[in-house]
C-alpha beads as a LAMMPS data file, in Angstrom:
LAMMPS data file: protein, C-alpha beads

95 atoms
94 bonds

1 atom types
1 bond types

-500.0 500.0 xlo xhi
-500.0 500.0 ylo yhi
-500.0 500.0 zlo zhi

Masses

1 110.0

Atoms # bond

1 1 1 46.436 -344.980 -2.950
2 1 1 47.898 -343.375 -6.086
3 1 1 45.514 -342.833 -9.003
4 1 1 45.505 -340.982 -12.309
5 1 1 42.276 -339.019 -12.689
6 1 1 41.035 -337.330 -15.876
7 1 1 40.790 -333.535 -15.873
8 1 1 37.514 -331.927 -16.984
9 1 1 37.396 -328.249 -17.994
10 1 1 34.492 -326.545 -16.240
11 1 1 32.722 -323.791 -18.202
12 1 1 30.144 -321.148 -17.355
13 1 1 28.005 -318.928 -19.576
14 1 1 27.989 -319.051 -23.386
15 1 1 30.290 -317.837 -26.113
16 1 1 29.386 -314.517 -27.748
17 1 1 26.819 -315.070 -30.520
18 1 1 29.309 -314.486 -33.348
19 1 1 31.603 -317.366 -32.243
20 1 1 31.383 -321.160 -32.434
21 1 1 33.320 -323.472 -30.129
22 1 1 35.611 -325.827 -32.037
23 1 1 37.379 -327.576 -29.192
24 1 1 38.475 -327.310 -25.577
25 1 1 41.605 -329.293 -24.797
26 1 1 43.545 -329.749 -21.586
27 1 1 47.173 -330.743 -20.949
28 1 1 47.865 -332.920 -19.130
29 1 1 44.568 -334.769 -19.662
30 1 1 45.012 -336.685 -16.385
31 1 1 46.801 -335.950 -13.120
32 1 1 48.322 -338.142 -10.446
33 1 1 46.579 -337.829 -7.102
34 1 1 46.777 -339.507 -3.725
35 1 1 43.401 -340.898 -2.665
36 1 1 42.257 -341.841 0.807
37 1 1 41.964 -345.628 0.987
38 1 1 38.148 -345.531 1.272
39 1 1 37.736 -343.723 -2.070
40 1 1 37.204 -345.741 -5.244
41 1 1 38.855 -343.971 -8.208
42 1 1 36.381 -345.369 -10.767
43 1 1 34.263 -342.562 -12.173
44 1 1 36.141 -339.834 -10.297
45 1 1 37.403 -336.856 -12.233
46 1 1 39.126 -333.589 -11.456
47 1 1 37.652 -330.284 -12.534
48 1 1 39.343 -326.992 -13.351
49 1 1 38.246 -323.649 -12.042
50 1 1 35.529 -322.471 -14.464
51 1 1 36.259 -320.804 -17.797
52 1 1 33.808 -317.960 -18.451
53 1 1 32.971 -318.457 -22.124
54 1 1 31.278 -315.053 -22.496
55 1 1 34.696 -313.422 -22.003
56 1 1 36.297 -315.405 -24.874
57 1 1 36.776 -313.272 -27.988
58 1 1 39.279 -315.443 -29.872
59 1 1 41.125 -318.749 -29.507
60 1 1 43.145 -318.669 -26.309
61 1 1 45.355 -320.830 -24.102
62 1 1 45.346 -320.309 -20.347
63 1 1 46.675 -321.900 -17.189
64 1 1 43.938 -322.951 -14.782
65 1 1 43.950 -324.299 -11.265
66 1 1 42.544 -327.794 -10.762
67 1 1 40.110 -328.123 -7.871
68 1 1 40.825 -330.928 -5.433
69 1 1 38.306 -333.700 -4.842
70 1 1 37.349 -334.501 -1.228
71 1 1 39.629 -337.283 -0.023
72 1 1 42.182 -336.631 -2.774
73 1 1 45.363 -334.592 -2.693
74 1 1 48.128 -333.789 -5.119
75 1 1 51.495 -335.449 -4.429
76 1 1 53.362 -332.189 -3.761
77 1 1 50.631 -330.952 -1.400
78 1 1 49.953 -327.924 -3.593
79 1 1 47.174 -327.373 -6.055
80 1 1 47.795 -328.529 -9.602
81 1 1 47.589 -326.389 -12.731
82 1 1 46.844 -327.401 -16.313
83 1 1 47.050 -325.730 -19.719
84 1 1 43.624 -325.247 -21.272
85 1 1 43.227 -324.318 -24.943
86 1 1 39.877 -322.922 -26.083
87 1 1 39.553 -322.913 -29.887
88 1 1 36.801 -320.845 -31.457
89 1 1 35.923 -319.725 -34.954
90 1 1 33.570 -317.082 -36.333
91 1 1 30.036 -318.329 -36.869
92 1 1 29.140 -318.799 -40.516
93 1 1 26.530 -316.246 -41.587
94 1 1 23.175 -317.833 -42.327
95 1 1 22.019 -317.129 -45.888

Bonds

1 1 1 2
2 1 2 3
3 1 3 4
4 1 4 5
5 1 5 6
6 1 6 7
7 1 7 8
8 1 8 9
9 1 9 10
10 1 10 11
11 1 11 12
12 1 12 13
13 1 13 14
14 1 14 15
15 1 15 16
16 1 16 17
17 1 17 18
18 1 18 19
19 1 19 20
20 1 20 21
21 1 21 22
22 1 22 23
23 1 23 24
24 1 24 25
25 1 25 26
26 1 26 27
27 1 27 28
28 1 28 29
29 1 29 30
30 1 30 31
31 1 31 32
32 1 32 33
33 1 33 34
34 1 34 35
35 1 35 36
36 1 36 37
37 1 37 38
38 1 38 39
39 1 39 40
40 1 40 41
41 1 41 42
42 1 42 43
43 1 43 44
44 1 44 45
45 1 45 46
46 1 46 47
47 1 47 48
48 1 48 49
49 1 49 50
50 1 50 51
51 1 51 52
52 1 52 53
53 1 53 54
54 1 54 55
55 1 55 56
56 1 56 57
57 1 57 58
58 1 58 59
59 1 59 60
60 1 60 61
61 1 61 62
62 1 62 63
63 1 63 64
64 1 64 65
65 1 65 66
66 1 66 67
67 1 67 68
68 1 68 69
69 1 69 70
70 1 70 71
71 1 71 72
72 1 72 73
73 1 73 74
74 1 74 75
75 1 75 76
76 1 76 77
77 1 77 78
78 1 78 79
79 1 79 80
80 1 80 81
81 1 81 82
82 1 82 83
83 1 83 84
84 1 84 85
85 1 85 86
86 1 86 87
87 1 87 88
88 1 88 89
89 1 89 90
90 1 90 91
91 1 91 92
92 1 92 93
93 1 93 94
94 1 94 95
């Protein structure tokens, strides 16, 4: 069964205290997968390998591997990769 599943960017830790997260975006936002017939695609999502936020010092774009879901595989048999953009800005000083 072919399905398009949304990709979720996994994160660990927190940004350094002087930064604020504006947005995390992923391209493509969904990937085509082949599901075993017993799996219902509703509610399923793919997740990237985790982004360690404490290592982010400025806005950055990176390529991350997408982890497979049990019972799902990517059409080419390999693991998929996505572009992840992490946008941050300096925290406003509190008066």
